[in-house]
Phi, psi and omega in degrees: 000327178296317178292327178295316177297321178296316180297318181295317181283342175285319183282333183236125180238305182287323181247043182295323182296319179290324178294315178295321178299313179295321179296316179294326179293315180294319178294330177288338177287337182302308180296343179269319186276316187297321176301323178291322178295316179295322179298319178290323180292326180294337177284339183251332186232168174279175180296325177294320179293320178295320178297321178294321178295317178296324176296322176296322177296318178296325178294325175300322177296322179295317179295320179296322178293326178292338180281348179291145180237151177300152182296328184295339178293337185251008176281156179292130184262143177245136182299130185294325182295319179296321179295322179294320178296320179295320179294322180294318179295320181293323179290319179296321181288339181277347180289131183248138178251120183246118179287141177230154184237135179283103184270123177233180179274354180285169178285337183278075184286322188258020180284329184285147177287155177289137179248128182257133176248129180267128180245104176289101190292326187271325185293325181293323180295319179295319182295321180296312181296326180291317179295325181293317182291322179289327182287324185263359182295317181290329184284317186251358186297315183292319180295319179294324181294328180278319187259012185296329183288335188250020188268345184238160183294320179298320181289326175295320176295326177294320176298321177295322177298321176298313183296325183287327183276350186297305184295315182297312185288319184287319182287325178295329177296331175286338180298324179296322179291320182288340182301320181298316181290324179293318178295327176294324177294333177283357179088015179280141178276181184297321180296318180292322177295320178296319177295320178300311180294328178293320177296318178298316182294319181295315178293324179299311182294319181299316184276347167295320179288326183272353186303313180297327178288326176293319176299322179293322179291317180288337181057046180233150177291164182302324182294324178290318178295321177297320178297317178296323179293325176295319177298318179296322179295321178297318180294317182295318178297323179292326180294329180302325180292333185273345183273129178253335180271131182294331184295326181285345179294334179289330173293322176295322178299320178296314179295321180296318178295321179297314182292320180294324177296317178293322183296313187291326179291313181290334177296322180280353179261347186292306185295316178299336179280347181250321188266135175301156187298323183290345179244012182292322180297318179294318180295318178295322178296319177298318180298316183292320178296316179294324176299315179297319178295321179295322178295320178296329181278316187283328183299309177297326180296317178294323177297320178295318179297320179293322178293324182284323184263336182074016181214147178275352178294323177295327177294319178295321177298322178295318178295320177298322179295318179294319179294320178296323176299319177298317180297318181295314180299317182290322179295320177297319179295318178296321178294320178296319178296320180293319178294322179294317178296323179294321178292322178294327177285332182283323183298313177297326179295320179293321179294322178294325179293320179294324180293326179289000000 
């Protein structure tokens, strides 16, 4: 998944949000379409034959991936000879001729001819920088390789974006599993639960496709929209406790699917907007590993809470608390960034006033 995210963000830069939206929409169709396809195949073939057909479908994906080409193959090419001629002209024009005079104690000061010394202005600069990089590569190379991800402000913000999405994304993934048990506590049968999940899935897929257009209408960055979606999820989960009629739960299912579709698209856009492309794979890998660790921690905890209380409502309250904590931490960070930018804008204004 880390390499998939890197490939997607490498090929799409200006319209990355629409590309991620389309990718998430197509991937969301898999859990809906494939069970029906497998059901039809099982009527005609054995389990071994169905497995072989599914393996063939996966092999088609491998062949399609092999047909992809690097972006540099499709970039506009400039003739190398023309570039060399341009560089030669620029270097020749940069050479400066400085006249010097042979100064002696005799009276014939100006008898000597002028001697011109050529100073290649650009070549010395290149040589100095090259010697510096080769000399310090062994001393600082190992340290730079370890700390390269955290050396710039954008990358530090990217690390914070990873940390902020961990609790929200991992715990919310457990919310889908708990939904079935919560609906069972409401007395819904298997058919009603399946209809509820179908409404959630349909709304989820629809709003995955519409998410970039919603962001464009709101004119907000992905992290802000993701934050709003977390707030909406907390509200929707709380509303489930207040509903007593099963019929109104389908309206909640529609709202839940809409918010989840918007959330998942913006979640995949947060890190690429903060982390440079050459470090995107490492950042995505850190996020996925931390997500897995959080699921390992939260799953037993939710099970213990259900055993102690005998109800899944307490589990939902726990998930809401974790999501609210994520919202609070992120809101504080956004407020700090806004205050810092305001102070940076105020300092130049004061300096200009003093100069006047």
